[in-house]
N, C-alpha and C positions, 0 to 999 in steps of 0.2 A: 393358488394353484399347485398341486405337486410338480417338483422340477423333474421327476422320474418319466422317462419315456420307454416305451416298449413297441418295438415292430411287430405288427401282428400279419403283414402281408408283404411281399416284395414281387414285383413285376419286371421281366426283361421284354423290350421290344427292340428287335432289329429293324431299323428303319432304313430305306434307300432313298437317296435325295440326289437329283441331278444337278450337276454345277453349271451355272450360266456360262462359264468359260473354261474350257479345258486348260489343265495346270500341269506342267511337266518339270519335274525336279532332275538331279542329276542320275536318278535311277528308274524313273518310270513317268508314264503319262496317266493322268485320272479324267475321267469324264462324269463319274458319279462317285459318291460316298456312301457306304453302309456303316452306320454307327450303331451302338447299343445304347438304349436309353434306360437308366435304372429308376424304377419307381417304388418309394418305400412309403408304408401307410403306417400311422401311428395308431395307438388304441383310441384316440381321440377322433380319429378319422382325418387327421392332417396328413398332407402328401408333401413328400420331398423328392425332387428330381435331380438326377446325375445323368451324365453322359460318358459313355466308353468310347474315346474319339481314336481307337486304333485303325491302323491301315489294314486293307484286306490282304496285304502281302508283306513278308517280314522284310522290308527294305530300310525303312527309317530305325525301327527297332524290332526285335525278334518276334513280339506279340502280334496277333492277327485278331480279325473278328471271330474266328472260330475258336481260337485259343482263349480269348477272353470270355466266350459265352461259356466255355467248359469251367473255367476257374470260378466265374462269377456264380454260376448256377450250382455248382458242386461244393465249393468250398468258401466262398466269401459271404454270400448270402445266407446259407443255413447255419453259419457260426453267429449271426447276428438276431436272426427271427427268434422272437419272444424273449430276447435278454434285455433286462432292465438296464438303462443308461442315463447318464445325466448331461454327458458332452460327447460331441462327435470323436474326440481323440481316444476316448474309451474303447471306440469300436476299432480301432486299427489292429489289423490282422498281422501279427509279427511272426507267426508261424509258417504263412506262406511266403516262400521266397520269390523276391522279383515281383513279375506280372503287375508292374504298376500301372499300366492303362487300366486293367481290370479294378484294381485297387482305387484308382481316381474316381471312377464312375460311382462306385459305392460310397466312398469318403465325401463326394460333393453332395451327393443325395443327401447323406446324414447332416452334413452342414446346413443345407437348404431346409431340410425338416425341422432342424433344431432352432434355426432362425424364424421359421415359420411359426413354431409353438411359443416363441418368445415375443412375438409381433415385432421383430427386428429386421432391417434389411440386411441382407448376405453379408455387404460391405461392412456394415456398423459390427455385426457379430465377429467378423475376422479382425476387426481393429483398425478399417479404412479410414483415412482422414481427408480424402479428396471428394470433390462433388462432381468432377468431370476427369476424363481420361484422354489424354492426346493419343490419337490412333495413328499408327502407320500401315502401308500394305506391303504384301508379298508377291512379286511377279515372278512366274515360271520362266521357264526356257522356250523362247518363241522360235516359230520357223525361219525367220529373218529379223536382223537389226531394225528394219524398217516396222515391222509388227510390233517388235518390243518398244520402239519410241512412240507408237500410236497407244499402246498400253499406258506407259509412264505418263502421256499428256493427259489421258483420261483421269489418272489419280491425281496429277497435279490441278487439273480443271475442278475436280472435287473436294480440293482443300486440303489433301492429305500432305503433311510437312514431311514425311520419310518414306522413301521406297526402298524395299529390299529387292536385290536380284538375285535369282538363283544362278550358280555358276557350275561349270563343269569343264573338263578338258575340251578344248577348242572351243569354248563358249565362257570366255572370262576377260580377257584383256580387251578386245575389240568391242564388246558389247558395253563394258565399263566405260571406255574411252567415249564411245558415241554418246551414252546418257550423260556422262559429265560434261562433255561440250556442248550439248543442248541444253542442260541444267546446270549451269556453274556454282548456283547456291544451294541446290537441292540436297538435303539431308539422305544421303545414300549410304547403303550397305551391302554386302554380298555375302551368300551364304552357300558353301559348297556341300553341305550334309556328308562330310568326311570322305569326300572322293580322291583327294589328293594323298601323296605320300611323300616322305623325307626328300626323294629325289626331285620333288618340286618346289622346294625351298625357294631357290633363286628366281624361278618363275613367278611365284607368289609375291616376292618381294618388290616385282614390278608394279604391282597394285597400290604401292604407297604413294605414288605421284598423283593420284587421284582424289586424294582427300576423303577417304571414306570413314565413316563412323566407326566401322568395324569390319572385321573379317569374321565371319562366323563359321565355326566348326570346319576348318580346312581339312583336318585330318581325322582317322578313324578314333572311335569313343575312346579306346583305352590308350591311345598313343599321346598321352599328356607330355612325354619327354619332348616331341617334335613340335607339339604346339608351344612348349616353353622356350625352345630353340628360336622358332619364328618370332615371338613375342620379344625376344632379347634383341633381335636385328631389325625390327620393322618398327616403323613410328606408328603405324594403324594400330589400334587396340585389337586384340584378338579376344573374340566372345566364344563361349563354350556353351553348348547345347546338349548334344548326346552324349557328351562326356561326363555329365553331371547327374546321375539319376538318384544320387543320395546326398545328404549333407556331409557324409564322410568322404564322397568323391570330391565335394568342393573343397573340403579341408585339404585334400592331397593336392589339388589343382592350386590352391594358395599357396602352400608350402612350396611348390614348384615354381611358382610364379607364371604360370600357363595361361592366365587371362587377365584383362582388365575389365571384362564386362561378362555378365552372367544372363542368359536368356532361362527364365524360369517359366516351364511348362507344367501346368496343373497335371497333365496326362503322364508326362514322362516321368515326374516325380512322385507319382503315386497318390496325388490329391491335394485338396486345399491345406490340409494339416502339415505334411512335410513341405509344401511349396512356402506356406507362411515362415517355417523355421529357416528356409533357405534364404528367404528375404531378409531375415533379422540377422543371419550370420554374414551374409554379404555386404549389409549395411553397415555393420561393425568393423569389416575389413576394409571399408571404403571402395567396394566393388559396385559400380553402376549395373542396375539390373531393369530389365524389362521383361514384360509377359509375352511369350511366344505362343502360337496357335497351331491347331491342327485341323483347321477348316471346320471348326465345329458347327454344329447346328446352334439355334438360338440359346438352348439349356447350357451347353458348355461355354458359349460365348459370354453369356451373363456371368458365369461363375468367373471368366477371366476378367471381365471388367470389374468385379467386386474384389478379385485380388489386386488388381492393378490400382485401387484407391489406396493401398498400403502406400506408407510415405517414401520408402526407398525406390519406388518405381518412378526414376526420373526420366527416363527415355521412352520415347513413343512405344506403344506397344501394339500386337497383333489383334487389336480387338475392332477391326473395322466394321463398317456396316454389314448387315445381312444381306443386302441387295448385291454386294459385290460378287456374292458366291451363289445365292439361292434366288429364284424368283419370287418365292413364298418361303418364309420360315417357320419354324415351328412353335415360335412365341408371338403373343399378341400383346402390344405392338412389337414389330419386328425391332432389332437393335439399329440405332439411326446415329449416323455420324454428320454433323454440320461443320463444315469447314475443316474436317479432320479432328473432330472433338466429340466424344460420347458421353453422355451424362450418366452418372452412376445412379441406378434405381434407388428411389427412396421408398417404395412399397415393401413390404415385409416379404422374407424369403427371397426368391430370384427376383422379384420386383415386376415380373410380367406374367401374363397368363399363359399357360401351355395349352398349346392348340390341339386338345386330343383327337378331334376329327380328322386333322390332318396328319397326326400320327397313325392313327387306324388306317387311313387311306394309303400310306406309304409303307406300312409294316409288311416284313415279309416272313417273320417269325417271332413267335412270342411265348412266353412261359410265366406261370403264376405260382408262387411258392408261399405255403403256411407254414408255421409252426408245427413240430410233430406233437402229436397229442400224448 
């Protein structure tokens, strides 16, 4: 069979899904999510799905659902329609600056399509070696510490070996102390989403006594110097998330010794292609990596699972079961975790069936594009 592919149709679906439990970070609270699904169709009729998992508001990153819809429909998809290609890396759009969330949805769909046409599981196509992935969970800021402890217990009962706590001013030392006291052996780490400043260095050093696996993104994305200062004066590993959008960002962080752990998010880095490159570079530098999530629906979650099968992902990743976030997910079967472990799909492409009926039922906007004649 010919190795050349050609995308003859591209479709965007803006899908709204309610969360089973409200989730609060240092910036906002979420009760539902709007994500954009990218559907690419090859001339053979094969389909590849990707997910643009941007937030609705510009708090985690500058992109929003609206901006991603504009960039994908006006720039990214028209550039690949009708264009012959042999590998997903050839579709990387370097003319469009930034807009990594939008790029990630298109790149992931291209990888899923390429794997499908090669009769390969997505993990195998990426070079993955693991057959299962250890998952962790992320817990938001709760109204009370007692409610947080109830949430932690539910995840421990479900078998998850790692719990991440969102923290913010006035919700850091006390909840961490409470969770560590109740669960002295739990793999525990915290995530600030960049809410602290250099004036909080001494305060953050107090977290050292709670034996955290890491402190994730305490300072603003570009404030690598303060991250480096904290890492020099604290025993707990500093993990970077929002600070690393490109492999070039990672190189700077490595040079400054601003991290010991890297959270690799497919969405933040612009897709599976750059995420795999970041994995390779971090592994070469001796930096531990794990796969972070954006509360993806099943399509994006399966892409995260596939990425997490790469050998450098040695820490639990945010690939927990669908049921933690959604009463019913968009893939069949849903992603399942057994005692905190998710199996890497062996079937071709994403490895699960996409539930088109559920997508249609939850779609609030859609667009179909074809190559210009």
